C-alpha positions in Angstrom: 67.5 43.4 -43.0 66.1 39.8 -42.6 68.3 39.1 -39.6 67.0 42.3 -37.9 63.4 41.4 -38.6 63.9 37.8 -37.2 65.6 39.3 -34.1 62.7 41.7 -33.6 60.2 38.9 -33.9 62.0 36.6 -31.5 62.4 39.4 -29.0 58.7 40.2 -29.2 57.8 36.5 -28.8 60.1 36.2 -25.8 58.5 39.2 -24.2 55.0 37.8 -24.8 56.0 34.5 -23.3 57.5 36.2 -20.2 54.4 38.3 -19.7 52.2 35.1 -20.0 54.3 33.3 -17.4 54.4 36.2 -15.1 50.7 36.9 -15.1 49.9 33.2 -14.9 52.1 32.9 -11.8 50.5 35.9 -10.3 47.0 34.6 -10.9 47.9 31.2 -9.4 49.4 32.9 -6.4 46.4 35.2 -5.9 44.0 32.2 -6.2 46.0 30.2 -3.7 46.2 33.1 -1.3 42.4 33.6 -1.6 41.8 29.9 -1.1 44.1 29.8 2.0 42.4 32.9 3.4 39.0 31.3 2.8 40.1 28.0 4.4 41.8 29.6 7.4 38.9 31.9 8.2 36.2 29.3 7.9 38.3 26.7 9.8 38.6 29.2 12.7 34.8 30.0 12.6 33.9 26.3 12.7 36.4 25.6 15.5 34.6 28.3 17.6 31.3 26.5 17.0 32.9 23.1 17.9 32.3 21.7 14.4 34.6 20.3 11.8 35.1 22.5 8.8 34.5 20.8 5.4 35.4 23.1 2.5 33.5 23.0 -0.7 36.8 22.2 -2.6 40.1 21.0 -1.2 43.6 20.9 -2.8 46.0 18.1 -2.1 49.5 17.4 -3.3 50.3 13.8 -4.2 53.5 12.6 -2.5 53.4 8.9 -3.5 53.3 7.0 -6.8 50.3 4.8 -5.9 48.2 6.4 -8.6 50.7 6.6 -11.4 50.6 7.0 -14.4 47.2 8.8 -14.1 48.2 10.9 -11.1 51.9 11.5 -10.5 54.0 12.7 -7.6 53.8 16.5 -7.1 50.5 16.7 -9.0 47.8 18.6 -7.2 44.3 17.2 -7.1 41.2 19.3 -6.5 38.5 17.4 -4.6 34.9 18.5 -4.4 32.9 17.9 -1.3 30.3 15.1 -1.6 27.0 15.4 0.3 25.3 12.3 -0.9 26.9 8.8 -1.0 25.1 8.1 -4.3 27.3 10.8 -5.9 30.3 8.5 -5.8 30.4 5.7 -8.5 32.8 2.9 -9.2 35.7 4.2 -11.1 35.7 7.6 -9.4 38.8 8.8 -7.6 38.2 10.0 -4.1 40.2 11.7 -1.3 39.6 10.3 2.1 41.1 9.8 5.6 42.5 6.3 5.6 41.7 3.7 8.3 44.0 1.0 6.9 46.8 -0.3 9.1 49.5 1.0 6.8 48.2 4.5 6.2 45.9 5.1 9.2 45.1 8.8 9.8 46.7 9.9 6.5 44.8 11.6 3.6 44.8 9.2 0.7 43.6 9.7 -2.9 42.7 6.3 -4.5 40.2 5.0 -7.0 36.9 3.3 -6.0 36.7 -0.3 -7.2 33.6 -1.4 -5.3 30.8 0.1 -3.2 29.9 -2.0 -0.1 27.4 -1.6 2.7 28.4 -2.0 6.3 26.9 -1.5 9.7 28.1 2.1 9.5 26.4 2.7 6.2 27.9 3.0 2.7 31.7 2.3 2.3 34.0 2.3 -0.7 36.7 -0.3 -1.4 39.6 1.6 -3.0 42.9 0.8 -4.7 45.8 2.8 -6.1 46.1 2.4 -9.9 49.8 1.5 -9.4 49.1 -0.8 -6.5 48.9 -4.6 -6.9 46.2 -5.0 -4.2 43.3 -3.0 -2.8 43.5 -1.0 0.5 43.1 -3.2 3.6 40.1 -1.2 4.9 37.3 0.4 3.0 36.7 4.1 3.1 33.6 5.0 5.2 31.5 7.8 3.7 32.0 9.9 6.8 35.8 9.8 6.1 35.4 10.9 2.5 36.7 14.4 2.0 35.6 14.7 -1.7 35.6 13.4 -5.2 38.5 14.4 -7.5 37.3 16.7 -10.2 40.6 18.2 -11.4 44.3 17.3 -11.6 47.0 20.1 -11.9 50.3 18.5 -13.1 53.4 19.3 -11.0 51.8 22.2 -9.2 53.0 20.5 -6.0 56.5 21.6 -6.8 55.4 25.2 -6.6 53.7 24.4 -3.3 56.9 22.8 -2.0 58.9 25.8 -3.1 56.5 28.2 -1.4 56.5 26.2 1.8 60.3 26.7 2.1 61.8 29.6 3.9 61.6 32.7 1.8 59.7 30.9 -1.0 56.6 33.2 -0.8 58.9 36.3 -0.7 60.8 35.2 -3.8 57.6 34.2 -5.6 56.1 37.6 -5.0 59.3 39.8 -5.5 60.4 38.3 -8.8 57.1 38.9 -10.7 56.7 42.2 -9.0 60.2 43.3 -10.0 59.5 42.1 -13.6 56.3 44.2 -13.8 58.0 47.2 -12.2 61.0 47.0 -14.6 58.6 46.5 -17.5 56.6 49.6 -16.5 59.8 51.6 -16.1 61.0 50.6 -19.6 57.6 51.6 -21.0 57.9 55.0 -19.3 61.4 55.5 -20.8 60.1 54.4 -24.1 57.2 56.9 -23.9 59.6 59.7 -22.8 61.8 58.8 -25.8 58.9 58.9 -28.2 57.7 62.2 -26.7 61.2 63.7 -27.1 61.3 62.5 -30.6 57.9 64.1 -31.3 59.1 67.4 -29.8 62.3 67.3 -31.9 60.2 66.7 -35.0 57.8 69.6 -34.0 60.8 71.9 -33.4 62.3 71.0 -36.8 58.9 71.6 -38.5 58.7 74.9 -36.7 62.2 75.9 -37.9 61.4 74.9 -41.5 58.1 76.8 -41.3 59.9 80.0 -40.0 62.6 79.6 -42.7 59.9 79.3 -45.4 58.0 82.3 -44.0 61.3 84.3 -44.0 62.1 83.2 -47.6 58.6 84.0 -48.7 58.7 87.4 -47.0 62.0 88.2 -48.7 60.6 87.1 -52.1 57.6 89.3 -51.6 59.7 92.2 -50.6 61.9 91.8 -53.7 58.9 91.5 -55.9 57.3 94.6 -54.3 60.5 96.6 -55.0 60.6 95.4 -58.6 57.0 96.4 -59.1 57.5 99.8 -57.6 60.6 100.4 -59.7 58.9 99.4 -62.9 55.9 101.6 -62.1 58.2 104.7 -61.6 60.0 103.9 -64.9 56.8 103.5 -66.9 55.0 106.6 -65.5 56.2 110.0 -66.9 54.7 113.1 -65.4 53.2 115.4 -68.0 55.1 118.7 -68.4 52.8 121.7 -68.2 53.9 123.9 -71.1 52.2 127.2 -71.2 51.5 128.4 -74.7 52.8 131.9 -75.4 50.7 134.1 -77.7 52.7 135.2 -80.6 52.0 138.8 -81.7 52.3 139.3 -85.4 52.6 142.9 -86.5 52.0 143.7 -90.1 53.5 146.9 -91.6 52.7 148.6 -94.7 55.6 148.4 -97.0 55.3 152.1 -97.8 55.1 153.2 -94.2 58.3 153.7 -92.5 59.0 151.4 -89.7 59.8 153.7 -86.9 59.5 153.3 -83.2 56.5 155.6 -83.1 54.7 153.8 -85.8 55.3 150.5 -84.2 54.0 151.6 -80.9 51.0 153.2 -82.5 50.2 150.0 -84.4 50.4 148.0 -81.2 47.9 150.3 -79.6 
């Protein structure tokens, strides 16, 4: 009995874990799809106006170990757009378009180690946490994409998988199939419960009919017994008509003759 209970508990826990993973994956995919749709539509609108689109938040996958151990390879950083240079302080991690000779034109995420003023305005001297020396060129404020506000560990692996051929299809089909199969199993379970309820109702109906039949027979037997006892106990009175006796007295001295008898009767 104990083994069965443990198995049931493990099965329920596994089902709960699978549901959490499935729904989490679906929510992430939906959020990513919404963000991509938002980014693509706004980018097209800004291109028509001849302006550069700067999203409120941007997601970037880290592909180098320059910020380890704080930010690792395949982590995804969420960078919030900065409107004022004073919003960035020393110690903040920023995402910017690099002008250094080694990484010129690439999007880089490094930590601010110093704020400097140049002829172009405010600039930020940056360095990777895992690098031995600062970046060769400071990041101008105009090149800053945003300040990092969130790190999502290893989400980049999901992005890499989705970027492969058929990745989106697999990512959508597997959770969808799991949900469909889960719903089908629930339907079968409900049908089974319904059939069981119907069987119980049918059994109850049969038992009820049998009881009614037995009760009817019992009442019939009782009725017959009562009728029989009533007939035995009740005796109809016999109507006996009393006959008048005629007593004729004769004188002892008088002869009893036919004529005298008839005369006396008269």
